[in-house]
C-alpha positions as CSV (number, residue, x, y, z in Angstrom):
1,M,26.3,2.3,51.6
2,D,25.0,-1.1,50.5
3,I,23.7,-1.3,47.0
4,V,20.1,-1.0,47.7
5,Q,21.0,2.3,49.9
6,E,23.1,3.6,46.8
7,L,20.1,2.9,44.3
8,E,17.7,5.0,47.1
9,Y,20.2,7.9,47.3
10,R,20.4,8.2,43.5
11,G,16.7,8.0,43.0
12,L,17.2,4.9,40.9
13,I,14.5,2.7,42.3
14,N,11.0,3.0,40.8
15,Q,9.2,-0.5,41.9
16,M,10.8,-3.3,43.6
17,T,9.1,-6.7,44.2
18,D,9.5,-8.0,48.2
19,R,11.9,-5.1,49.1
20,E,13.0,-6.5,52.4
21,G,13.6,-10.1,50.7
22,L,15.6,-8.5,47.9
23,A,17.8,-6.4,50.4
24,K,18.4,-9.1,52.4
25,K,19.7,-11.3,49.8
26,L,21.8,-8.8,48.4
27,S,23.3,-8.1,51.6
28,E,24.2,-11.8,52.0
29,E,25.3,-13.4,49.0
30,P,26.3,-12.4,45.1
31,V,23.2,-12.2,43.1
32,T,23.0,-12.7,39.2
33,L,21.0,-10.1,37.7
34,Y,20.2,-9.0,34.1
35,V,19.1,-6.5,31.9
36,G,17.7,-6.9,28.3
37,F,18.4,-4.6,25.3
38,D,16.7,-5.0,22.3
39,P,18.5,-4.2,18.9
40,T,16.1,-1.3,17.5
41,A,19.1,0.4,15.9
42,D,22.7,-0.2,15.3
43,S,23.6,1.8,18.4
44,L,22.1,2.3,22.0
45,H,21.5,5.8,23.0
46,I,21.9,7.6,26.1
47,G,18.4,6.4,27.5
48,S,20.0,3.1,27.8
49,L,22.7,4.4,29.9
50,L,20.7,4.3,33.0
51,P,20.2,0.4,33.2
52,I,23.8,0.0,31.7
53,L,25.3,1.8,34.5
54,A,23.0,-0.1,37.1
55,L,24.6,-3.3,35.8
56,R,28.0,-1.7,36.6
57,R,27.1,-0.4,40.2
58,F,25.7,-4.0,40.9
59,Q,29.1,-5.7,39.7
60,L,30.9,-3.0,41.7
61,A,29.0,-3.9,44.6
62,G,30.1,-7.8,44.3
63,H,27.1,-9.1,42.1
64,V,27.1,-10.9,38.8
65,P,25.6,-8.8,35.8
66,V,24.3,-10.4,32.7
67,A,23.6,-8.1,29.6
68,L,21.1,-9.7,27.5
69,V,20.9,-8.6,23.8
70,G,17.5,-9.4,22.3
71,G,18.5,-11.1,19.0
72,G,15.2,-13.0,19.3
73,T,12.6,-10.4,20.8
74,G,14.2,-7.6,18.6
75,L,12.6,-9.7,15.8
76,I,9.2,-9.0,17.5
77,G,9.2,-5.9,19.1
78,D,8.2,-4.7,22.5
79,P,4.9,-2.7,22.7
80,S,5.8,-1.2,25.9
81,G,5.8,2.7,25.6
82,K,4.7,2.6,22.1
83,A,1.4,4.0,20.7
84,S,1.5,1.8,17.7
85,E,2.9,-1.1,16.0
86,R,6.8,-1.4,15.3
87,T,8.2,-1.7,11.8
88,L,9.7,-5.5,11.8
89,N,13.3,-5.4,10.7
90,T,14.8,-8.3,8.6
91,R,16.8,-11.3,10.4
92,D,20.2,-9.9,8.7
93,I,19.5,-6.4,10.2
94,V,18.7,-7.8,13.7
95,A,21.7,-10.0,13.5
96,Q,24.1,-7.2,12.7
97,W,22.5,-4.9,15.2
98,T,22.9,-7.4,17.9
99,D,26.4,-7.9,17.3
100,K,27.2,-4.1,17.6
101,L,25.2,-3.7,20.7
102,K,27.0,-6.8,22.2
103,R,30.4,-4.7,21.3
104,Q,29.2,-1.6,23.0
105,L,27.9,-3.1,26.1
106,S,31.3,-4.8,26.6
107,R,32.7,-1.6,27.4
108,F,31.0,-1.0,30.4
109,L,31.3,-4.4,32.1
110,D,34.1,-6.3,33.8
111,F,34.5,-9.9,32.2
112,D,37.5,-10.9,34.3
113,A,36.3,-9.9,37.6
114,A,37.6,-12.4,40.1
115,G,34.1,-14.2,41.6
116,N,31.6,-12.1,39.6
117,P,32.5,-11.8,35.9
118,A,30.2,-10.4,33.7
119,Q,28.1,-12.1,30.7
120,I,26.6,-10.9,27.5
121,V,23.9,-13.5,26.0
122,N,21.8,-13.3,23.1
123,N,18.2,-14.7,23.7
124,Y,17.8,-15.6,19.8
125,D,20.2,-18.6,21.1
126,W,17.2,-20.0,22.8
127,L,14.2,-18.3,21.6
128,G,15.4,-19.4,18.1
129,E,15.2,-23.1,19.1
130,L,11.4,-23.0,20.2
131,N,8.8,-24.8,18.4
132,V,5.2,-23.3,18.4
133,I,3.5,-26.6,19.9
134,G,5.9,-26.9,22.6
135,F,6.0,-23.1,23.7
136,L,2.3,-23.0,23.6
137,R,1.8,-26.2,26.0
138,D,5.0,-25.5,28.3
139,I,5.0,-22.0,28.6
140,G,1.9,-20.3,27.1
141,K,-0.3,-22.4,29.3
142,N,1.0,-20.6,32.5
143,F,-0.6,-17.2,31.5
144,T,-4.3,-16.4,31.1
145,V,-5.6,-13.9,28.5
146,N,-7.0,-11.7,31.2
147,Y,-3.5,-11.3,33.1
148,M,-2.1,-10.4,29.9
149,L,-4.7,-7.8,29.1
150,A,-4.3,-6.0,32.5
151,K,-0.7,-5.2,31.8
152,D,0.0,-1.6,30.8
153,S,2.0,-2.2,27.5
154,V,-1.1,-4.4,26.3
155,D,-3.9,-2.1,28.0
156,S,-2.7,1.0,26.5
157,R,-2.9,-0.5,22.9
158,L,-6.1,-2.2,23.0
159,E,-8.1,0.9,21.7
160,K,-5.8,1.3,18.5
161,G,-5.3,-2.4,18.2
162,I,-2.3,-4.8,19.2
163,S,-1.0,-7.7,16.9
164,F,-0.8,-10.9,18.2
165,T,2.9,-10.6,17.6
166,E,3.4,-8.0,19.9
167,F,0.9,-9.2,22.4
168,S,3.2,-12.4,22.7
169,Y,6.4,-10.2,23.4
170,M,5.7,-10.3,27.3
171,I,5.8,-14.0,27.3
172,L,8.9,-14.2,25.2
173,Q,10.7,-11.9,27.7
174,A,9.2,-13.8,30.8
175,Y,10.7,-16.8,29.0
176,D,14.1,-15.1,28.9
177,F,14.0,-14.6,32.9
178,Y,12.8,-18.2,33.4
179,K,15.8,-19.5,31.2
180,L,18.6,-17.1,32.8
181,N,17.2,-18.3,36.2
182,E,17.4,-22.1,35.0
183,D,20.7,-22.0,33.2
184,L,22.8,-18.9,35.2
185,G,20.8,-18.9,38.5
186,C,19.7,-15.3,37.5
187,T,17.4,-14.2,40.2
188,L,16.8,-10.5,39.7
189,Q,15.6,-8.7,36.4
190,I,16.1,-4.9,36.5
191,G,14.9,-2.4,33.8
192,G,13.1,0.9,33.3
193,S,9.7,1.4,34.9
194,D,8.1,0.8,31.4
195,Q,9.4,-2.9,31.9
196,W,7.2,-3.6,35.0
197,G,4.7,-5.6,33.3
198,N,7.4,-8.0,31.3
199,I,9.4,-8.3,34.5
200,T,6.7,-9.3,36.6
201,A,5.4,-11.7,33.9
202,G,8.8,-13.3,34.3
203,L,8.3,-13.6,37.9
204,E,4.8,-15.4,37.5
205,L,6.4,-17.8,35.1
206,I,9.5,-19.0,37.6
207,G,6.9,-19.1,40.4
208,K,4.7,-21.4,38.5
209,T,7.1,-23.6,36.9
210,S,9.8,-24.0,39.5
211,G,8.9,-22.4,42.8
212,R,11.9,-20.5,43.1
213,Q,12.1,-17.2,44.6
214,A,13.0,-14.5,41.9
215,F,12.8,-10.6,42.3
216,G,12.1,-7.5,39.8
217,L,13.4,-3.9,40.3
218,T,12.4,-0.8,37.9
219,M,14.2,2.4,37.6
220,P,12.4,5.7,36.5
221,L,12.2,6.7,33.0
222,V,14.6,9.9,32.7
223,T,12.8,13.0,32.2
224,K,13.9,16.7,32.0
225,S,12.4,19.4,34.2
226,D,11.6,21.6,31.2
227,G,9.2,18.7,29.6
228,T,11.3,18.2,26.7
229,K,12.6,14.8,25.9
230,F,15.6,13.4,27.4
231,G,18.4,12.3,24.9
232,K,17.0,14.3,22.1
233,T,18.3,17.6,20.6
234,E,17.5,19.8,17.6
235,G,20.3,17.4,15.7
236,G,18.6,14.3,16.9
237,T,19.2,11.5,19.0
238,I,22.4,11.3,21.2
239,W,24.0,7.9,20.5
240,L,26.9,6.0,22.3
241,D,28.4,5.2,19.0
242,A,31.2,7.9,18.5
243,S,30.4,7.5,14.6
244,K,26.9,8.7,15.2
245,T,27.3,11.4,18.1
246,S,30.8,12.6,18.3
247,P,32.4,12.9,21.8
248,Y,32.5,16.7,21.3
249,Q,28.9,16.6,20.4
250,F,28.2,14.1,23.3
251,Y,30.1,16.4,25.8
252,Q,28.1,19.4,24.6
253,F,24.9,17.7,25.4
254,W,25.8,17.1,29.1
255,I,27.4,20.5,29.6
256,N,24.0,22.2,28.5
257,T,22.2,20.5,31.3
258,D,20.0,22.5,32.8
259,D,20.5,23.5,36.7
260,N,17.2,22.0,37.6
261,D,18.6,18.7,36.3
262,V,22.2,18.6,36.9
263,V,22.3,16.9,40.5
264,K,19.7,14.3,39.2
265,F,21.9,13.4,36.6
266,L,25.1,13.5,38.5
267,K,23.3,10.7,40.6
268,Y,21.9,9.1,37.8
269,F,25.0,8.7,35.5
270,T,28.0,9.1,37.4
271,F,29.9,7.1,40.1
272,L,31.0,10.1,42.0
273,P,30.6,9.7,45.9
274,A,27.5,11.0,47.7
275,G,29.8,13.6,49.5
276,E,31.3,14.9,46.0
277,I,27.7,15.2,44.6
278,D,26.0,17.2,47.4
279,E,29.0,19.7,47.3
280,L,28.3,20.1,43.7
281,A,24.5,20.7,44.6
282,R,25.5,23.1,46.9
283,Q,27.6,25.2,44.2
284,V,24.6,24.8,42.1
285,Q,22.4,26.6,44.7
286,E,25.2,29.2,45.5
287,S,27.2,29.8,42.2
288,P,25.1,28.4,39.3
289,E,27.0,30.9,36.9
290,K,30.1,28.9,37.4
291,R,28.3,25.8,36.0
292,E,30.9,23.5,37.8
293,A,28.5,20.7,38.1
294,Q,27.5,20.8,34.4
295,R,31.4,20.5,33.7
296,V,32.1,17.7,36.2
297,L,28.8,15.8,34.9
298,A,30.1,16.4,30.9
299,K,33.5,15.2,31.6
300,E,32.4,12.2,33.7
301,V,29.6,10.8,31.3
302,T,31.9,11.5,28.2
303,Q,34.8,9.6,29.9
304,L,32.6,6.7,30.8
305,V,31.5,6.1,27.6
306,H,34.3,7.3,25.1
307,G,37.2,7.1,27.3
308,E,39.7,9.5,28.9
309,A,41.3,10.7,25.8
310,A,38.1,11.5,24.0
311,A,36.9,13.4,26.9
312,L,39.8,15.4,27.1
313,S,39.8,16.1,23.6
314,A,36.1,17.5,23.8
315,I,36.9,19.5,26.7
316,R,40.0,21.2,25.0
317,I,37.6,21.7,21.8
318,S,35.1,23.5,23.9
319,E,38.0,25.8,25.3
320,V,39.2,26.5,22.0
321,L,36.1,27.5,20.6
322,F,35.5,29.8,23.7
323,S,38.7,31.4,23.1
324,G,38.7,31.4,19.3
325,N,42.2,29.8,19.1
326,V,41.1,27.5,16.7
327,Q,44.8,27.3,15.4
328,S,45.7,24.8,18.0
329,L,43.2,22.0,17.1
330,S,44.4,19.0,15.0
331,G,42.3,18.3,11.8
332,S,40.3,15.6,13.3
333,E,39.2,18.0,16.0
334,I,38.3,20.5,13.5
335,E,36.1,18.3,11.8
336,E,34.5,16.9,14.9
337,A,34.1,20.6,16.4
338,F,32.6,22.0,13.4
339,K,30.5,18.8,12.4
340,D,27.4,20.7,12.4
341,V,28.3,24.2,11.2
342,P,27.9,25.0,7.5
343,S,30.7,23.4,5.6
344,T,31.6,24.3,1.9
345,E,34.2,22.6,-0.2
346,I,36.5,25.0,-2.2
347,A,37.9,23.8,-5.5
348,G,39.6,24.9,-8.7
349,G,42.5,26.9,-7.3
350,A,45.1,27.6,-4.8
351,E,43.7,31.0,-3.4
352,I,40.6,32.9,-3.0
353,G,39.8,36.7,-1.9
354,L,38.2,36.8,1.4
355,I,35.2,38.7,0.1
356,D,34.5,35.7,-2.3
357,L,35.2,33.2,0.4
358,L,32.5,34.7,2.5
359,L,29.9,34.5,-0.4
360,E,31.1,30.9,-1.1
361,V,30.3,29.7,2.6
362,K,27.4,31.7,2.8
363,A,28.6,34.0,5.6
364,A,27.5,36.9,3.7
365,P,24.5,37.5,1.1
366,S,26.4,39.9,-1.0
367,K,29.9,41.4,-1.7
368,R,28.6,44.7,-0.1
369,Q,27.6,42.9,3.3
370,A,30.7,41.0,3.2
371,R,32.8,44.4,2.8
372,Q,30.7,45.9,5.6
373,D,31.4,42.8,7.9
374,I,35.0,42.9,7.3
375,E,35.6,46.7,7.8
376,S,33.5,46.5,11.0
377,G,35.8,43.9,12.7
378,A,33.0,41.2,12.6
379,V,34.8,38.7,10.6
380,S,37.8,36.4,11.9
381,V,39.8,33.7,10.0
382,N,41.2,31.1,11.8
383,G,40.9,32.9,15.3
384,T,42.3,36.1,13.7
385,R,40.1,39.2,13.2
386,V,40.6,40.5,9.6
387,T,39.7,44.1,8.7
388,E,41.7,44.0,5.4
389,L,39.3,44.2,2.4
390,E,41.7,42.8,-0.3
391,K,42.9,39.9,1.9
392,T,43.6,36.7,-0.1
393,I,43.3,33.2,1.3
394,R,46.1,30.9,0.2
395,L,46.8,27.2,1.0
396,D,49.6,28.4,3.4
397,D,46.6,30.0,5.5
398,C,44.9,27.0,5.8
399,L,45.0,24.9,9.2
400,E,46.1,21.4,8.3
401,G,46.5,22.3,4.9
402,R,42.8,22.4,4.1
403,F,40.4,23.9,6.7
404,V,39.7,27.5,6.9
405,V,37.4,28.3,10.0
406,I,35.4,31.6,9.6
407,R,33.5,33.5,12.4
408,R,30.9,36.1,11.6
409,G,30.0,38.0,15.1
410,K,30.3,36.1,18.2
411,R,28.3,32.8,17.3
412,N,28.3,32.3,13.6
413,Y,30.9,29.7,12.5
414,Y,31.5,28.6,8.9
415,L,34.0,25.9,7.6
416,A,35.8,25.9,4.3
417,K,37.6,22.9,2.9
418,F,40.1,23.3,0.3
419,V,40.2,20.2,-2.0
């Protein structure tokens, strides 16, 4: 497949300008393209993966990707897809977040590729140098208010109101495209479907100022078949930063993908060839209980974002928790695996009775209930079922010298940390 055919197979094309012209250009020569990422937090989340991986797909096809971090536009705020005005962050915060996003993005692109090395740029480098009079005369005059009001990002906000600050965002992003076209020969901007208005504004500016041909392409916004928001769990947003969402939590998000979504996500978020994806799709239809497609999806995406070692560790933690053999986990893996379960620090002594420990970690509401649970075989300590009422937990019983993993029933885990 050429790059357009691959994007079509994967369902990654929502809108394109001059479809035939862009397809022809992509087939004839290396094209420089860009995607913008505004620093609205100190990490990107999995909603950003689609455009990030699209840049990588284009680079693998021989084109030149540019990742733009919006150190300038991040000070303004994109109204696209927002029902109300964003809260403005300070310059220092935006600068810190910009640096973190640049480091994250650098993991996905090849900066040493022969002939088509990737680049990361910060639009504050040129937006920060603009003066108001020059910007209004040279750039603003190319946009009529009527043209801007017709854009969805603005029109959807007119009833509740939109500040001049956010109203101007479209022109700033258009200037980014113009600047990259001038300086780097960038002729293609891609983004989510909510960026269509901003992208076409850039095409308008390039056309009016230089007459050069440029193109735009948007990808669909990721949705889940059950109507819930993609990238959100009960625990919150799924981030690309391992300190905010651990590799194990990240892996669990993907392995819990619904059968109705898994094939679509394999196409969106992996680089598996069409034949392998089609085979996994067949398995989903014929043997959904095996969840092979989910396991492949979780491993592939976790490996892409966090590396092979982290992906293998996440798989091992999952297998250990399923089998109950927690004694084989390292200290760091225990903390990662049980990050979201009730955790209690135990201090003031080298040993504690199991009944008292169950009360301390709130695995049982009373000593009577604790005794019943132990006698019925419902309690396990570090993967071993315990039925001895007088059992005492000593430091020698702790995993890695400090952890005790308690399971009550099949699914209720508690972590005690001896300090």
